[in-house]
Each structure stands twice: as structure tokens, then as C-alpha cells.
mmCIF file of the N, C-alpha and C atoms, coordinates in Angstrom:
data_MODEL
# 
_entry.id   MODEL 
# 
loop_
_atom_site.group_PDB 
_atom_site.id 
_atom_site.type_symbol 
_atom_site.label_atom_id 
_atom_site.label_alt_id 
_atom_site.label_comp_id 
_atom_site.label_asym_id 
_atom_site.label_entity_id 
_atom_site.label_seq_id 
_atom_site.pdbx_PDB_ins_code 
_atom_site.Cartn_x 
_atom_site.Cartn_y 
_atom_site.Cartn_z 
_atom_site.occupancy 
_atom_site.B_iso_or_equiv 
_atom_site.pdbx_formal_charge 
_atom_site.auth_seq_id 
_atom_site.auth_comp_id 
_atom_site.auth_asym_id 
_atom_site.auth_atom_id 
_atom_site.pdbx_PDB_model_num 
ATOM 1   N N  . MET A 1 1  ? 133.955 131.770 -3.621  1.00 0.00 ? 1  MET A N  1 
ATOM 2   C CA . MET A 1 1  ? 134.682 131.767 -2.386  1.00 0.00 ? 1  MET A CA 1 
ATOM 3   C C  . MET A 1 1  ? 135.924 130.882 -2.479  1.00 0.00 ? 1  MET A C  1 
ATOM 4   N N  . MET A 1 2  ? 135.803 129.732 -3.153  1.00 0.00 ? 2  MET A N  1 
ATOM 5   C CA . MET A 1 2  ? 136.948 128.833 -3.279  1.00 0.00 ? 2  MET A CA 1 
ATOM 6   C C  . MET A 1 2  ? 138.105 129.546 -3.986  1.00 0.00 ? 2  MET A C  1 
ATOM 7   N N  . ARG A 1 3  ? 137.768 130.330 -4.995  1.00 0.00 ? 3  ARG A N  1 
ATOM 8   C CA . ARG A 1 3  ? 138.806 131.069 -5.720  1.00 0.00 ? 3  ARG A CA 1 
ATOM 9   C C  . ARG A 1 3  ? 139.502 132.072 -4.791  1.00 0.00 ? 3  ARG A C  1 
ATOM 10  N N  . ASP A 1 4  ? 138.715 132.793 -3.983  1.00 0.00 ? 4  ASP A N  1 
ATOM 11  C CA . ASP A 1 4  ? 139.277 133.771 -3.048  1.00 0.00 ? 4  ASP A CA 1 
ATOM 12  C C  . ASP A 1 4  ? 140.231 133.101 -2.060  1.00 0.00 ? 4  ASP A C  1 
ATOM 13  N N  . ILE A 1 5  ? 139.842 131.929 -1.571  1.00 0.00 ? 5  ILE A N  1 
ATOM 14  C CA . ILE A 1 5  ? 140.686 131.196 -0.628  1.00 0.00 ? 5  ILE A CA 1 
ATOM 15  C C  . ILE A 1 5  ? 141.979 130.760 -1.311  1.00 0.00 ? 5  ILE A C  1 
ATOM 16  N N  . ALA A 1 6  ? 141.865 130.181 -2.500  1.00 0.00 ? 6  ALA A N  1 
ATOM 17  C CA . ALA A 1 6  ? 143.052 129.727 -3.228  1.00 0.00 ? 6  ALA A CA 1 
ATOM 18  C C  . ALA A 1 6  ? 143.987 130.890 -3.532  1.00 0.00 ? 6  ALA A C  1 
ATOM 19  N N  . GLU A 1 7  ? 143.443 132.031 -3.925  1.00 0.00 ? 7  GLU A N  1 
ATOM 20  C CA . GLU A 1 7  ? 144.277 133.193 -4.234  1.00 0.00 ? 7  GLU A CA 1 
ATOM 21  C C  . GLU A 1 7  ? 144.981 133.716 -2.978  1.00 0.00 ? 7  GLU A C  1 
ATOM 22  N N  . ALA A 1 8  ? 144.293 133.730 -1.843  1.00 0.00 ? 8  ALA A N  1 
ATOM 23  C CA . ALA A 1 8  ? 144.907 134.194 -0.599  1.00 0.00 ? 8  ALA A CA 1 
ATOM 24  C C  . ALA A 1 8  ? 146.038 133.250 -0.175  1.00 0.00 ? 8  ALA A C  1 
ATOM 25  N N  . VAL A 1 9  ? 145.813 131.955 -0.285  1.00 0.00 ? 9  VAL A N  1 
ATOM 26  C CA . VAL A 1 9  ? 146.854 130.981 0.055   1.00 0.00 ? 9  VAL A CA 1 
ATOM 27  C C  . VAL A 1 9  ? 148.030 131.127 -0.902  1.00 0.00 ? 9  VAL A C  1 
ATOM 28  N N  . GLY A 1 10 ? 147.747 131.277 -2.185  1.00 0.00 ? 10 GLY A N  1 
ATOM 29  C CA . GLY A 1 10 ? 148.812 131.454 -3.174  1.00 0.00 ? 10 GLY A CA 1 
ATOM 30  C C  . GLY A 1 10 ? 149.657 132.680 -2.900  1.00 0.00 ? 10 GLY A C  1 
ATOM 31  N N  . ARG A 1 11 ? 149.010 133.789 -2.553  1.00 0.00 ? 11 ARG A N  1 
ATOM 32  C CA . ARG A 1 11 ? 149.759 135.006 -2.226  1.00 0.00 ? 11 ARG A CA 1 
ATOM 33  C C  . ARG A 1 11 ? 150.618 134.800 -0.980  1.00 0.00 ? 11 ARG A C  1 
ATOM 34  N N  . SER A 1 12 ? 150.058 134.151 0.028   1.00 0.00 ? 12 SER A N  1 
ATOM 35  C CA . SER A 1 12 ? 150.799 133.921 1.273   1.00 0.00 ? 12 SER A CA 1 
ATOM 36  C C  . SER A 1 12 ? 152.010 133.021 1.066   1.00 0.00 ? 12 SER A C  1 
ATOM 37  N N  . LEU A 1 13 ? 151.861 132.033 0.189   1.00 0.00 ? 13 LEU A N  1 
ATOM 38  C CA . LEU A 1 13 ? 152.957 131.094 -0.066  1.00 0.00 ? 13 LEU A CA 1 
ATOM 39  C C  . LEU A 1 13 ? 153.831 131.511 -1.240  1.00 0.00 ? 13 LEU A C  1 
ATOM 40  N N  . ASN A 1 14 ? 153.430 132.607 -1.888  1.00 0.00 ? 14 ASN A N  1 
ATOM 41  C CA . ASN A 1 14 ? 154.156 133.101 -3.054  1.00 0.00 ? 14 ASN A CA 1 
ATOM 42  C C  . ASN A 1 14 ? 154.236 132.044 -4.156  1.00 0.00 ? 14 ASN A C  1 
ATOM 43  N N  . VAL A 1 15 ? 153.092 131.405 -4.424  1.00 0.00 ? 15 VAL A N  1 
ATOM 44  C CA . VAL A 1 15 ? 152.996 130.422 -5.496  1.00 0.00 ? 15 VAL A CA 1 
ATOM 45  C C  . VAL A 1 15 ? 151.866 130.831 -6.438  1.00 0.00 ? 15 VAL A C  1 
ATOM 46  N N  . PRO A 1 16 ? 151.984 130.497 -7.714  1.00 0.00 ? 16 PRO A N  1 
ATOM 47  C CA . PRO A 1 16 ? 150.923 130.864 -8.656  1.00 0.00 ? 16 PRO A CA 1 
ATOM 48  C C  . PRO A 1 16 ? 149.655 130.044 -8.418  1.00 0.00 ? 16 PRO A C  1 
ATOM 49  N N  . VAL A 1 17 ? 148.545 130.651 -8.754  1.00 0.00 ? 17 VAL A N  1 
ATOM 50  C CA . VAL A 1 17 ? 147.239 130.005 -8.651  1.00 0.00 ? 17 VAL A CA 1 
ATOM 51  C C  . VAL A 1 17 ? 146.576 130.110 -10.006 1.00 0.00 ? 17 VAL A C  1 
ATOM 52  N N  . LYS A 1 18 ? 145.932 129.037 -10.444 1.00 0.00 ? 18 LYS A N  1 
ATOM 53  C CA . LYS A 1 18 ? 145.229 129.091 -11.723 1.00 0.00 ? 18 LYS A CA 1 
ATOM 54  C C  . LYS A 1 18 ? 143.880 128.391 -11.602 1.00 0.00 ? 18 LYS A C  1 
ATOM 55  N N  . SER A 1 19 ? 142.960 128.817 -12.424 1.00 0.00 ? 19 SER A N  1 
ATOM 56  C CA . SER A 1 19 ? 141.643 128.187 -12.466 1.00 0.00 ? 19 SER A CA 1 
ATOM 57  C C  . SER A 1 19 ? 141.750 126.867 -13.211 1.00 0.00 ? 19 SER A C  1 
ATOM 58  N N  . ILE A 1 20 ? 141.025 125.876 -12.731 1.00 0.00 ? 20 ILE A N  1 
ATOM 59  C CA . ILE A 1 20 ? 140.941 124.597 -13.428 1.00 0.00 ? 20 ILE A CA 1 
ATOM 60  C C  . ILE A 1 20 ? 139.483 124.191 -13.498 1.00 0.00 ? 20 ILE A C  1 
ATOM 61  N N  . SER A 1 21 ? 139.171 123.330 -14.426 1.00 0.00 ? 21 SER A N  1 
ATOM 62  C CA . SER A 1 21 ? 137.790 122.881 -14.594 1.00 0.00 ? 21 SER A CA 1 
ATOM 63  C C  . SER A 1 21 ? 137.401 121.942 -13.466 1.00 0.00 ? 21 SER A C  1 
ATOM 64  N N  . ALA A 1 22 ? 136.110 121.700 -13.341 1.00 0.00 ? 22 ALA A N  1 
ATOM 65  C CA . ALA A 1 22 ? 135.613 120.784 -12.320 1.00 0.00 ? 22 ALA A CA 1 
ATOM 66  C C  . ALA A 1 22 ? 136.199 119.390 -12.530 1.00 0.00 ? 22 ALA A C  1 
ATOM 67  N N  . GLU A 1 23 ? 136.344 118.986 -13.767 1.00 0.00 ? 23 GLU A N  1 
ATOM 68  C CA . GLU A 1 23 ? 136.911 117.672 -14.069 1.00 0.00 ? 23 GLU A CA 1 
ATOM 69  C C  . GLU A 1 23 ? 138.371 117.592 -13.634 1.00 0.00 ? 23 GLU A C  1 
ATOM 70  N N  . GLU A 1 24 ? 139.124 118.672 -13.890 1.00 0.00 ? 24 GLU A N  1 
ATOM 71  C CA . GLU A 1 24 ? 140.529 118.699 -13.482 1.00 0.00 ? 24 GLU A CA 1 
ATOM 72  C C  . GLU A 1 24 ? 140.646 118.680 -11.951 1.00 0.00 ? 24 GLU A C  1 
ATOM 73  N N  . ALA A 1 25 ? 139.782 119.431 -11.293 1.00 0.00 ? 25 ALA A N  1 
ATOM 74  C CA . ALA A 1 25 ? 139.805 119.462 -9.834  1.00 0.00 ? 25 ALA A CA 1 
ATOM 75  C C  . ALA A 1 25 ? 139.500 118.087 -9.268  1.00 0.00 ? 25 ALA A C  1 
ATOM 76  N N  . SER A 1 26 ? 138.533 117.416 -9.860  1.00 0.00 ? 26 SER A N  1 
ATOM 77  C CA . SER A 1 26 ? 138.160 116.086 -9.400  1.00 0.00 ? 26 SER A CA 1 
ATOM 78  C C  . SER A 1 26 ? 139.322 115.109 -9.576  1.00 0.00 ? 26 SER A C  1 
ATOM 79  N N  . ALA A 1 27 ? 140.000 115.201 -10.705 1.00 0.00 ? 27 ALA A N  1 
ATOM 80  C CA . ALA A 1 27 ? 141.147 114.314 -10.958 1.00 0.00 ? 27 ALA A CA 1 
ATOM 81  C C  . ALA A 1 27 ? 142.298 114.655 -10.007 1.00 0.00 ? 27 ALA A C  1 
ATOM 82  N N  . TYR A 1 28 ? 142.530 115.923 -9.757  1.00 0.00 ? 28 TYR A N  1 
ATOM 83  C CA . TYR A 1 28 ? 143.636 116.361 -8.914  1.00 0.00 ? 28 TYR A CA 1 
ATOM 84  C C  . TYR A 1 28 ? 143.392 116.049 -7.443  1.00 0.00 ? 28 TYR A C  1 
ATOM 85  N N  . LEU A 1 29 ? 142.173 116.282 -6.979  1.00 0.00 ? 29 LEU A N  1 
ATOM 86  C CA . LEU A 1 29 ? 141.848 116.119 -5.564  1.00 0.00 ? 29 LEU A CA 1 
ATOM 87  C C  . LEU A 1 29 ? 141.327 114.730 -5.213  1.00 0.00 ? 29 LEU A C  1 
ATOM 88  N N  . GLY A 1 30 ? 141.103 113.898 -6.214  1.00 0.00 ? 30 GLY A N  1 
ATOM 89  C CA . GLY A 1 30 ? 140.589 112.553 -5.964  1.00 0.00 ? 30 GLY A CA 1 
ATOM 90  C C  . GLY A 1 30 ? 139.189 112.607 -5.374  1.00 0.00 ? 30 GLY A C  1 
ATOM 91  N N  . PRO A 1 31 ? 138.901 111.736 -4.407  1.00 0.00 ? 31 PRO A N  1 
ATOM 92  C CA . PRO A 1 31 ? 137.553 111.679 -3.825  1.00 0.00 ? 31 PRO A CA 1 
ATOM 93  C C  . PRO A 1 31 ? 137.110 112.999 -3.185  1.00 0.00 ? 31 PRO A C  1 
ATOM 94  N N  . LEU A 1 32 ? 138.057 113.822 -2.740  1.00 0.00 ? 32 LEU A N  1 
ATOM 95  C CA . LEU A 1 32 ? 137.682 115.100 -2.130  1.00 0.00 ? 32 LEU A CA 1 
ATOM 96  C C  . LEU A 1 32 ? 137.268 116.138 -3.173  1.00 0.00 ? 32 LEU A C  1 
ATOM 97  N N  . GLY A 1 33 ? 137.565 115.879 -4.441  1.00 0.00 ? 33 GLY A N  1 
ATOM 98  C CA . GLY A 1 33 ? 137.243 116.810 -5.513  1.00 0.00 ? 33 GLY A CA 1 
ATOM 99  C C  . GLY A 1 33 ? 135.765 117.115 -5.628  1.00 0.00 ? 33 GLY A C  1 
ATOM 100 N N  . MET A 1 34 ? 134.937 116.166 -5.262  1.00 0.00 ? 34 MET A N  1 
ATOM 101 C CA . MET A 1 34 ? 133.487 116.392 -5.374  1.00 0.00 ? 34 MET A CA 1 
ATOM 102 C C  . MET A 1 34 ? 133.025 117.520 -4.452  1.00 0.00 ? 34 MET A C  1 
ATOM 103 N N  . PHE A 1 35 ? 133.736 117.741 -3.356  1.00 0.00 ? 35 PHE A N  1 
ATOM 104 C CA . PHE A 1 35 ? 133.359 118.808 -2.429  1.00 0.00 ? 35 PHE A CA 1 
ATOM 105 C C  . PHE A 1 35 ? 133.756 120.187 -2.939  1.00 0.00 ? 35 PHE A C  1 
ATOM 106 N N  . ALA A 1 36 ? 134.779 120.259 -3.767  1.00 0.00 ? 36 ALA A N  1 
ATOM 107 C CA . ALA A 1 36 ? 135.284 121.543 -4.248  1.00 0.00 ? 36 ALA A CA 1 
ATOM 108 C C  . ALA A 1 36 ? 134.236 122.295 -5.061  1.00 0.00 ? 36 ALA A C  1 
ATOM 109 N N  . GLY A 1 37 ? 133.407 121.589 -5.779  1.00 0.00 ? 37 GLY A N  1 
ATOM 110 C CA . GLY A 1 37 ? 132.422 122.242 -6.629  1.00 0.00 ? 37 GLY A CA 1 
ATOM 111 C C  . GLY A 1 37 ? 131.074 122.480 -5.982  1.00 0.00 ? 37 GLY A C  1 
ATOM 112 N N  . LEU A 1 38 ? 130.891 122.028 -4.775  1.00 0.00 ? 38 LEU A N  1 
ATOM 113 C CA . LEU A 1 38 ? 129.606 122.206 -4.106  1.00 0.00 ? 38 LEU A CA 1 
ATOM 114 C C  . LEU A 1 38 ? 129.460 123.621 -3.561  1.00 0.00 ? 38 LEU A C  1 
ATOM 115 N N  . ASP A 1 39 ? 128.276 124.141 -3.670  1.00 0.00 ? 39 ASP A N  1 
ATOM 116 C CA . ASP A 1 39 ? 127.978 125.465 -3.140  1.00 0.00 ? 39 ASP A CA 1 
ATOM 117 C C  . ASP A 1 39 ? 127.284 125.285 -1.800  1.00 0.00 ? 39 ASP A C  1 
ATOM 118 N N  . LEU A 1 40 ? 128.084 125.068 -0.769  1.00 0.00 ? 40 LEU A N  1 
ATOM 119 C CA . LEU A 1 40 ? 127.536 124.803 0.557   1.00 0.00 ? 40 LEU A CA 1 
ATOM 120 C C  . LEU A 1 40 ? 127.571 126.070 1.401   1.00 0.00 ? 40 LEU A C  1 
ATOM 121 N N  . LEU A 1 41 ? 126.421 126.455 1.862   1.00 0.00 ? 41 LEU A N  1 
ATOM 122 C CA . LEU A 1 41 ? 126.341 127.628 2.718   1.00 0.00 ? 41 LEU A CA 1 
ATOM 123 C C  . LEU A 1 41 ? 126.505 127.195 4.170   1.00 0.00 ? 41 LEU A C  1 
ATOM 124 N N  . ALA A 1 42 ? 127.223 127.971 4.912   1.00 0.00 ? 42 ALA A N  1 
ATOM 125 C CA . ALA A 1 42 ? 127.416 127.682 6.332   1.00 0.00 ? 42 ALA A CA 1 
ATOM 126 C C  . ALA A 1 42 ? 127.171 128.959 7.114   1.00 0.00 ? 42 ALA A C  1 
ATOM 127 N N  . SER A 1 43 ? 126.686 128.785 8.307   1.00 0.00 ? 43 SER A N  1 
ATOM 128 C CA . SER A 1 43 ? 126.405 129.923 9.166   1.00 0.00 ? 43 SER A CA 1 
ATOM 129 C C  . SER A 1 43 ? 126.844 129.603 10.588  1.00 0.00 ? 43 SER A C  1 
ATOM 130 N N  . SER A 1 44 ? 127.277 130.601 11.279  1.00 0.00 ? 44 SER A N  1 
ATOM 131 C CA . SER A 1 44 ? 127.648 130.418 12.689  1.00 0.00 ? 44 SER A CA 1 
ATOM 132 C C  . SER A 1 44 ? 126.500 130.830 13.617  1.00 0.00 ? 44 SER A C  1 
ATOM 133 N N  . GLU A 1 45 ? 125.339 131.098 13.039  1.00 0.00 ? 45 GLU A N  1 
ATOM 134 C CA . GLU A 1 45 ? 124.220 131.604 13.833  1.00 0.00 ? 45 GLU A CA 1 
ATOM 135 C C  . GLU A 1 45 ? 123.841 130.689 14.998  1.00 0.00 ? 45 GLU A C  1 
ATOM 136 N N  . LYS A 1 46 ? 123.728 129.374 14.749  1.00 0.00 ? 46 LYS A N  1 
ATOM 137 C CA . LYS A 1 46 ? 123.339 128.449 15.825  1.00 0.00 ? 46 LYS A CA 1 
ATOM 138 C C  . LYS A 1 46 ? 124.412 128.404 16.909  1.00 0.00 ? 46 LYS A C  1 
ATOM 139 N N  . THR A 1 47 ? 125.669 128.381 16.505  1.00 0.00 ? 47 THR A N  1 
ATOM 140 C CA . THR A 1 47 ? 126.765 128.350 17.477  1.00 0.00 ? 47 THR A CA 1 
ATOM 141 C C  . THR A 1 47 ? 126.771 129.622 18.309  1.00 0.00 ? 47 THR A C  1 
ATOM 142 N N  . ARG A 1 48 ? 126.566 130.748 17.645  1.00 0.00 ? 48 ARG A N  1 
ATOM 143 C CA . ARG A 1 48 ? 126.537 132.025 18.368  1.00 0.00 ? 48 ARG A CA 1 
ATOM 144 C C  . ARG A 1 48 ? 125.430 132.036 19.415  1.00 0.00 ? 48 ARG A C  1 
ATOM 145 N N  . LYS A 1 49 ? 124.248 131.567 19.013  1.00 0.00 ? 49 LYS A N  1 
ATOM 146 C CA . LYS A 1 49 ? 123.104 131.568 19.941  1.00 0.00 ? 49 LYS A CA 1 
ATOM 147 C C  . LYS A 1 49 ? 123.313 130.581 21.079  1.00 0.00 ? 49 LYS A C  1 
ATOM 148 N N  . LYS A 1 50 ? 123.723 129.355 20.750  1.00 0.00 ? 50 LYS A N  1 
ATOM 149 C CA . LYS A 1 50 ? 123.832 128.306 21.763  1.00 0.00 ? 50 LYS A CA 1 
ATOM 150 C C  . LYS A 1 50 ? 124.963 128.573 22.752  1.00 0.00 ? 50 LYS A C  1 
ATOM 151 N N  . LEU A 1 51 ? 126.101 129.036 22.261  1.00 0.00 ? 51 LEU A N  1 
ATOM 152 C CA . LEU A 1 51 ? 127.269 129.220 23.125  1.00 0.00 ? 51 LEU A CA 1 
ATOM 153 C C  . LEU A 1 51 ? 127.556 130.675 23.483  1.00 0.00 ? 51 LEU A C  1 
ATOM 154 N N  . GLY A 1 52 ? 126.776 131.590 22.915  1.00 0.00 ? 52 GLY A N  1 
ATOM 155 C CA . GLY A 1 52 ? 127.041 132.998 23.165  1.00 0.00 ? 52 GLY A CA 1 
ATOM 156 C C  . GLY A 1 52 ? 128.345 133.453 22.522  1.00 0.00 ? 52 GLY A C  1 
ATOM 157 N N  . TRP A 1 53 ? 128.729 132.773 21.450  1.00 0.00 ? 53 TRP A N  1 
ATOM 158 C CA . TRP A 1 53 ? 129.997 133.043 20.774  1.00 0.00 ? 53 TRP A CA 1 
ATOM 159 C C  . TRP A 1 53 ? 129.906 134.343 19.980  1.00 0.00 ? 53 TRP A C  1 
ATOM 160 N N  . LYS A 1 54 ? 130.890 135.192 20.161  1.00 0.00 ? 54 LYS A N  1 
ATOM 161 C CA . LYS A 1 54 ? 130.965 136.451 19.423  1.00 0.00 ? 54 LYS A CA 1 
ATOM 162 C C  . LYS A 1 54 ? 132.384 136.573 18.867  1.00 0.00 ? 54 LYS A C  1 
ATOM 163 N N  . PRO A 1 55 ? 132.583 136.095 17.630  1.00 0.00 ? 55 PRO A N  1 
ATOM 164 C CA . PRO A 1 55 ? 133.930 136.126 17.063  1.00 0.00 ? 55 PRO A CA 1 
ATOM 165 C C  . PRO A 1 55 ? 134.458 137.555 16.969  1.00 0.00 ? 55 PRO A C  1 
ATOM 166 N N  . THR A 1 56 ? 135.734 137.706 17.292  1.00 0.00 ? 56 THR A N  1 
ATOM 167 C CA . THR A 1 56 ? 136.338 139.033 17.262  1.00 0.00 ? 56 THR A CA 1 
ATOM 168 C C  . THR A 1 56 ? 137.540 139.106 16.333  1.00 0.00 ? 56 THR A C  1 
ATOM 169 N N  . GLY A 1 57 ? 137.996 137.971 15.858  1.00 0.00 ? 57 GLY A N  1 
ATOM 170 C CA . GLY A 1 57 ? 139.183 137.937 15.003  1.00 0.00 ? 57 GLY A CA 1 
ATOM 171 C C  . GLY A 1 57 ? 138.866 138.282 13.562  1.00 0.00 ? 57 GLY A C  1 
ATOM 172 N N  . PRO A 1 58 ? 139.877 138.208 12.720  1.00 0.00 ? 58 PRO A N  1 
ATOM 173 C CA . PRO A 1 58 ? 139.674 138.500 11.301  1.00 0.00 ? 58 PRO A CA 1 
ATOM 174 C C  . PRO A 1 58 ? 138.872 137.390 10.616  1.00 0.00 ? 58 PRO A C  1 
ATOM 175 N N  . GLY A 1 59 ? 138.309 137.688 9.477   1.00 0.00 ? 59 GLY A N  1 
ATOM 176 C CA . GLY A 1 59 ? 137.632 136.674 8.673   1.00 0.00 ? 59 GLY A CA 1 
ATOM 177 C C  . GLY A 1 59 ? 138.662 135.742 8.040   1.00 0.00 ? 59 GLY A C  1 
ATOM 178 N N  . LEU A 1 60 ? 138.195 134.707 7.374   1.00 0.00 ? 60 LEU A N  1 
ATOM 179 C CA . LEU A 1 60 ? 139.090 133.702 6.797   1.00 0.00 ? 60 LEU A CA 1 
ATOM 180 C C  . LEU A 1 60 ? 140.101 134.306 5.826   1.00 0.00 ? 60 LEU A C  1 
ATOM 181 N N  . ILE A 1 61 ? 139.631 135.088 4.857   1.00 0.00 ? 61 ILE A N  1 
ATOM 182 C CA . ILE A 1 61 ? 140.533 135.644 3.848   1.00 0.00 ? 61 ILE A CA 1 
ATOM 183 C C  . ILE A 1 61 ? 141.551 136.580 4.490   1.00 0.00 ? 61 ILE A C  1 
ATOM 184 N N  . ALA A 1 62 ? 141.111 137.446 5.378   1.00 0.00 ? 62 ALA A N  1 
ATOM 185 C CA . ALA A 1 62 ? 142.033 138.360 6.052   1.00 0.00 ? 62 ALA A CA 1 
ATOM 186 C C  . ALA A 1 62 ? 143.061 137.584 6.867   1.00 0.00 ? 62 ALA A C  1 
ATOM 187 N N  . ASP A 1 63 ? 142.634 136.514 7.508   1.00 0.00 ? 63 ASP A N  1 
ATOM 188 C CA . ASP A 1 63 ? 143.551 135.698 8.304   1.00 0.00 ? 63 ASP A CA 1 
ATOM 189 C C  . ASP A 1 63 ? 144.576 135.015 7.398   1.00 0.00 ? 63 ASP A C  1 
ATOM 190 N N  . LEU A 1 64 ? 144.134 134.500 6.266   1.00 0.00 ? 64 LEU A N  1 
ATOM 191 C CA . LEU A 1 64 ? 145.056 133.874 5.312   1.00 0.00 ? 64 LEU A CA 1 
ATOM 192 C C  . LEU A 1 64 ? 146.037 134.898 4.751   1.00 0.00 ? 64 LEU A C  1 
ATOM 193 N N  . GLU A 1 65 ? 145.569 136.107 4.527   1.00 0.00 ? 65 GLU A N  1 
ATOM 194 C CA . GLU A 1 65 ? 146.427 137.164 3.982   1.00 0.00 ? 65 GLU A CA 1 
ATOM 195 C C  . GLU A 1 65 ? 147.554 137.521 4.946   1.00 0.00 ? 65 GLU A C  1 
ATOM 196 N N  . ARG A 1 66 ? 147.333 137.329 6.246   1.00 0.00 ? 66 ARG A N  1 
ATOM 197 C CA . ARG A 1 66 ? 148.348 137.662 7.254   1.00 0.00 ? 66 ARG A CA 1 
ATOM 198 C C  . ARG A 1 66 ? 149.473 136.646 7.311   1.00 0.00 ? 66 ARG A C  1 
ATOM 199 N N  . LEU A 1 67 ? 149.240 135.439 6.802   1.00 0.00 ? 67 LEU A N  1 
ATOM 200 C CA . LEU A 1 67 ? 150.268 134.403 6.840   1.00 0.00 ? 67 LEU A CA 1 
ATOM 201 C C  . LEU A 1 67 ? 151.469 134.803 5.998   1.00 0.00 ? 67 LEU A C  1 
ATOM 202 N N  . GLN A 1 68 ? 152.614 134.392 6.433   1.00 0.00 ? 68 GLN A N  1 
ATOM 203 C CA . GLN A 1 68 ? 153.846 134.633 5.687   1.00 0.00 ? 68 GLN A CA 1 
ATOM 204 C C  . GLN A 1 68 ? 154.476 133.282 5.386   1.00 0.00 ? 68 GLN A C  1 
ATOM 205 N N  . VAL A 1 69 ? 155.257 133.209 4.337   1.00 0.00 ? 69 VAL A N  1 
ATOM 206 C CA . VAL A 1 69 ? 155.930 131.969 3.960   1.00 0.00 ? 69 VAL A CA 1 
ATOM 207 C C  . VAL A 1 69 ? 156.743 131.430 5.135   1.00 0.00 ? 69 VAL A C  1 
ATOM 208 N N  . SER A 1 70 ? 157.355 132.292 5.916   1.00 0.00 ? 70 SER A N  1 
ATOM 209 C CA . SER A 1 70 ? 158.183 131.852 7.041   1.00 0.00 ? 70 SER A CA 1 
ATOM 210 C C  . SER A 1 70 ? 157.363 131.208 8.150   1.00 0.00 ? 70 SER A C  1 
ATOM 211 N N  . ASP A 1 71 ? 156.037 131.413 8.143   1.00 0.00 ? 71 ASP A N  1 
ATOM 212 C CA . ASP A 1 71 ? 155.164 130.809 9.165   1.00 0.00 ? 71 ASP A CA 1 
ATOM 213 C C  . ASP A 1 71 ? 154.965 129.318 8.932   1.00 0.00 ? 71 ASP A C  1 
ATOM 214 N N  . HIS A 1 72 ? 155.380 128.791 7.791   1.00 0.00 ? 72 HIS A N  1 
ATOM 215 C CA . HIS A 1 72 ? 155.069 127.408 7.431   1.00 0.00 ? 72 HIS A CA 1 
ATOM 216 C C  . HIS A 1 72 ? 156.224 126.499 7.671   1.00 0.00 ? 72 HIS A C  1 
# 
């Protein structure tokens, strides 16, 4: 998923994206690098049930794909 997000952002900003090792990511991102390699699952199920939330917009990747360089 992290790769998909990075590729979508790269396409939107018209910048190249490349794979890097976990060690490189840790060095580049500093203390936040440890989160980049974690496989954390998230669900909106509790929020949907508690608040009656029914998302209608695009998913994350589709939303990122809609961004244009001029939007920044």
C-alpha cells in the first residue's frame, strides 16, 4: 500500500518515485521511518457503526490521482 500511495503522489506531482530499502527509509525519514515498514491494518468499521458514517467519496489512491500540480 505504501508503494501505491507514493506512486500516486509522484504521478500527481510529476516527480519520480523509487523503491528504497527499509534502512534507507529509516535514515531518510528519521524517527518516523519506523512506521513506514509496519504492516498496520486499519478499519472504519467501528466509526461506521458508532456514527452511522457511510463514506461516499473516492478512496485514498483515487483521491490522490485527482490532484494536480497546480493544486499545491
